[in-house]
KEVOLO-581341 format. One record per residue (C-alpha): residue in one letter; x, y, z; residue number from 1. Coordinates in nm, 3 decimals, m for minus. Layout:
   res        xx        yy        zz     n
     A         X         Y         Z   NUM
...
//
This chain:
   res        xx        yy        zz     n
     M    m0.473     0.747     5.758     1
     A    m0.282     0.823     5.450     2
     A    m0.490     0.724     5.114     3
     T    m0.157     0.604     4.947     4
     P    m0.173     0.298     4.698     5
     T    m0.021     0.001     4.904     6
     E     0.308    m0.149     4.793     7
     P     0.280    m0.489     4.691     8
     A     0.489    m0.749     4.907     9
     G     0.834    m0.727     4.806    10
     S     0.831    m0.467     4.632    11
     A     1.100    m0.176     4.613    12
     P     0.997     0.106     4.802    13
     R     0.847     0.432     4.629    14
     T     0.922     0.779     4.638    15
     A     0.593     1.019     4.736    16
     S     0.573     1.149     4.393    17
     D     0.541     0.786     4.259    18
     A     0.254     0.719     4.513    19
     V     0.110     0.970     4.397    20
     V     0.114     0.910     4.005    21
     A    m0.006     0.557     4.129    22
     H    m0.325     0.711     4.310    23
     L    m0.400     0.927     4.048    24
     E    m0.335     0.643     3.771    25
     T    m0.574     0.427     3.921    26
     L    m0.863     0.708     3.948    27
     I    m0.820     0.775     3.589    28
     L    m0.794     0.420     3.439    29
     D    m1.079     0.255     3.648    30
     G    m1.350     0.550     3.540    31
     T    m1.360     0.773     3.859    32
     Y    m1.222     1.021     3.663    33
     Q    m1.329     1.046     3.285    34
     A    m1.168     1.244     2.985    35
     G    m1.236     1.625     3.037    36
     D    m1.291     1.587     3.419    37
     S    m1.041     1.849     3.655    38
     L    m0.857     1.611     3.946    39
     P    m0.874     1.771     4.271    40
     S    m0.668     2.093     4.394    41
     E    m0.331     2.038     4.483    42
     T    m0.457     2.117     4.812    43
     E    m0.685     1.842     4.820    44
     L    m0.449     1.572     4.696    45
     A    m0.161     1.669     4.946    46
     A    m0.436     1.667     5.240    47
     E    m0.571     1.321     5.126    48
     L    m0.233     1.170     5.029    49
     Q    m0.079     1.320     5.338    50
     V     0.250     1.476     5.114    51
     S     0.361     1.792     5.019    52
     R     0.157     2.015     4.732    53
     L     0.527     2.016     4.585    54
     T     0.507     1.615     4.574    55
     V     0.129     1.593     4.416    56
     R     0.271     1.892     4.168    57
     E     0.565     1.639     4.080    58
     G     0.320     1.354     4.021    59
     V     0.106     1.549     3.803    60
     R     0.368     1.648     3.583    61
     S     0.456     1.280     3.591    62
     L     0.108     1.199     3.455    63
     A     0.119     1.477     3.187    64
     A     0.404     1.408     3.061    65
     R     0.257     1.058     2.957    66
     G    m0.029     1.229     2.822    67
     L    m0.297     1.109     3.071    68
     V    m0.348     1.491     3.230    69
     E    m0.350     1.823     3.098    70
     V    m0.240     2.051     3.281    71
     S    m0.252     2.481     3.215    72
     H    m0.187     2.773     3.442    73
     G    m0.407     2.870     3.664    74
     R    m0.648     2.569     3.634    75
     R    m0.632     2.253     3.827    76
     P    m0.528     1.954     3.571    77
     V    m0.765     1.804     3.368    78
     V    m0.779     1.444     3.258    79
     A    m0.689     1.372     2.869    80
     A    m0.900     1.214     2.611    81
     P    m0.701     0.912     2.504    82
     N    m0.415     1.002     2.248    83
     A    m0.111     0.831     2.084    84
     T     0.163     1.091     2.128    85
     L     0.406     0.883     2.358    86
     L     0.347     0.615     2.056    87
     R     0.392     0.898     1.794    88
     D     0.719     0.989     1.907    89
     F     0.843     0.642     1.989    90
     F     0.779     0.543     1.618    91
     S     0.904     0.870     1.483    92
     S     1.244     0.842     1.619    93
     S     1.272     0.481     1.534    94
     V     1.237     0.548     1.182    95
     R     1.464     0.866     1.191    96
     R     1.740     0.662     1.364    97
     D     1.743     0.354     1.133    98
     A     1.557     0.352     0.749    99
     A     1.551     0.001     0.768   100
     G     1.296     0.100     1.086   101
     L     1.047     0.117     0.814   102
     L     1.073    m0.268     0.703   103
     E     1.004    m0.339     1.094   104
     L     0.704    m0.091     1.091   105
     L     0.572    m0.262     0.812   106
     D     0.547    m0.606     1.018   107
     V     0.380    m0.389     1.260   108
     R     0.148    m0.275     1.034   109
     L     0.081    m0.683     0.879   110
     A    m0.014    m0.743     1.269   111
     I    m0.250    m0.494     1.270   112
     E    m0.393    m0.384     0.964   113
     V    m0.489    m0.729     0.824   114
     H    m0.685    m0.760     1.115   115
     A    m0.838    m0.421     1.102   116
     A    m0.941    m0.497     0.746   117
     E    m1.097    m0.824     0.878   118
     L    m1.281    m0.600     1.157   119
     A    m1.402    m0.332     0.912   120
     A    m1.571    m0.600     0.680   121
     R    m1.781    m0.700     1.020   122
     H    m1.835    m0.370     1.139   123
     A    m1.814    m0.063     0.932   124
     T    m2.114     0.162     0.873   125
     Q    m2.245     0.256     0.555   126
     A    m2.131     0.612     0.650   127
     Q    m1.778     0.462     0.661   128
     L    m1.798     0.264     0.372   129
     D    m1.855     0.577     0.168   130
     S    m1.566     0.768     0.332   131
     L    m1.315     0.487     0.241   132
     E    m1.483     0.478    m0.149   133
     A    m1.436     0.866    m0.158   134
     A    m1.076     0.781    m0.062   135
     L    m0.999     0.546    m0.320   136
     Q    m1.163     0.808    m0.554   137
     A    m0.920     1.038    m0.457   138
     M    m0.633     0.833    m0.502   139
     A    m0.726     0.793    m0.894   140
     D    m0.786     1.156    m0.907   141
     A    m0.470     1.260    m0.749   142
     P    m0.242     1.507    m0.964   143
     D     0.070     1.437    m0.792   144
     E     0.271     1.198    m0.527   145
     D     0.127     1.452    m0.222   146
     A    m0.193     1.442    m0.287   147
     F    m0.223     1.038    m0.357   148
     T    m0.023     0.955    m0.027   149
     A    m0.271     1.175     0.143   150
     A    m0.538     0.993    m0.024   151
     D    m0.378     0.652     0.064   152
     M    m0.292     0.777     0.416   153
     R    m0.737     0.837     0.453   154
     F    m0.811     0.495     0.303   155
     H    m0.584     0.317     0.532   156
     H    m0.667     0.531     0.881   157
     G    m1.041     0.460     0.740   158
     I    m0.999     0.120     0.754   159
     T    m0.880     0.139     1.128   160
     E    m1.179     0.385     1.221   161
     A    m1.429     0.099     1.052   162
     S    m1.260    m0.158     1.239   163
     G    m1.439    m0.042     1.566   164
     N    m1.188    m0.107     1.768   165
     R    m1.011     0.213     1.969   166
     M    m0.678     0.073     2.051   167
     I    m0.641    m0.019     1.692   168
     R    m0.727     0.342     1.608   169
     L    m0.464     0.479     1.826   170
     L    m0.180     0.278     1.731   171
     V    m0.247     0.348     1.383   172
     E    m0.235     0.713     1.488   173
     G     0.072     0.666     1.720   174
     M     0.225     0.551     1.379   175
     A     0.128     0.830     1.127   176
     E     0.434     1.050     1.060   177
     P     0.655     0.702     1.000   178
     L     0.389     0.588     0.789   179
     E     0.357     0.897     0.571   180
     V     0.751     0.844     0.543   181
     G     0.690     0.441     0.444   182
     R     0.413     0.554     0.194   183
     R     0.606     0.803     0.020   184
     Q     0.944     0.547     0.024   185
     S     0.702     0.244    m0.141   186
     L     0.541     0.493    m0.386   187
     R     0.836     0.605    m0.510   188
     G     0.988     0.206    m0.528   189
     Y     0.658     0.079    m0.724   190
     L     0.678     0.353    m0.967   191
     Q     1.044     0.201    m1.054   192
     G     0.855    m0.085    m1.180   193
     A     0.532     0.025    m1.303   194
     P     0.426     0.314    m1.593   195
     D     0.117     0.416    m1.334   196
     L    m0.064     0.409    m1.017   197
     D    m0.333     0.209    m1.119   198
     G    m0.205    m0.164    m0.999   199
     L    m0.186     0.009    m0.666   200
     I    m0.530     0.135    m0.686   201
     A    m0.664    m0.189    m0.772   202
     E    m0.514    m0.320    m0.502   203
     H    m0.659    m0.071    m0.236   204
     R    m1.035    m0.148    m0.450   205
     A    m0.961    m0.509    m0.355   206
     V    m0.977    m0.422    m0.026   207
     F    m1.236    m0.217    m0.016   208
     D    m1.462    m0.427    m0.232   209
     R    m1.370    m0.749     0.044   210
     I    m1.503    m0.492     0.289   211
     A    m1.814    m0.371     0.154   212
     A    m1.930    m0.716     0.051   213
     R    m1.847    m0.800     0.447   214
     D    m1.644    m1.083     0.328   215
     A    m1.367    m1.054     0.654   216
     S    m1.123    m1.346     0.552   217
     G    m1.105    m1.230     0.197   218
     A    m1.052    m0.826     0.356   219
     A    m0.773    m0.997     0.555   220
     R    m0.635    m1.182     0.244   221
     A    m0.655    m0.835     0.044   222
     M    m0.469    m0.644     0.283   223
     R    m0.202    m0.916     0.336   224
     K    m0.130    m0.907    m0.045   225
     H    m0.177    m0.554    m0.067   226
     L     0.091    m0.489     0.231   227
     G     0.325    m0.800     0.073   228
     T     0.357    m0.549    m0.241   229
     T     0.472    m0.241    m0.001   230
     R     0.736    m0.449     0.137   231
     R     0.858    m0.528    m0.246   232
     D     0.844    m0.150    m0.301   233
     L     0.999    m0.040     0.016   234
     L     1.296    m0.290    m0.040   235
     R     1.320    m0.168    m0.416   236
     A     1.326     0.238    m0.295   237
     F     1.618     0.140    m0.092   238
     S     1.818    m0.060    m0.339   239
     R     1.839     0.257    m0.535   240
//
């Protein structure tokens, strides 16, 4: 009897390729196959599911397009480590289509990074705190906008790492490219109204200080205030 997954009552019929995708997806997501594990061969899967090798190949290609497996010539498909490729493509294309998407992205950041700062205050290791402080120092020492933006990115990504939440980290990783675009825009907006970056660095320092003090609610408030400044600066940059 075929190992094809049972269809839910009342669902539309699926193609054989869809059934292959569902079967392999279940094995990957329930942990039967871990990141780095090789999947069975096309021949083995075709026999198990009672479909053709071509059908198996189509299913595997669909999983590869979603970033669940990696396919290379002459080797069995390998389960991929969790990554944010599809999210990155979505967020990047959204910002490219409409610059106002940066403001929508900021709303997403508020939902994610305020909570990440709160979690970081509870879970950050000393090594992660040291990394955040190093990013702050790099912001203060930055000789130009590019260096400042790079250090700013490291600081915020460091907070998501320190949150201890893998899904938050992947979400922020998926936003990396448009986040960099947004930071460059907001930095220019900030500099239209300030002679230097001292105030902006102080906002980042306030977030760090609350995280280092293990003050979860204070870290959340400091991050919310900082992202409020970012919104003001984006609007200022867009109004030019």
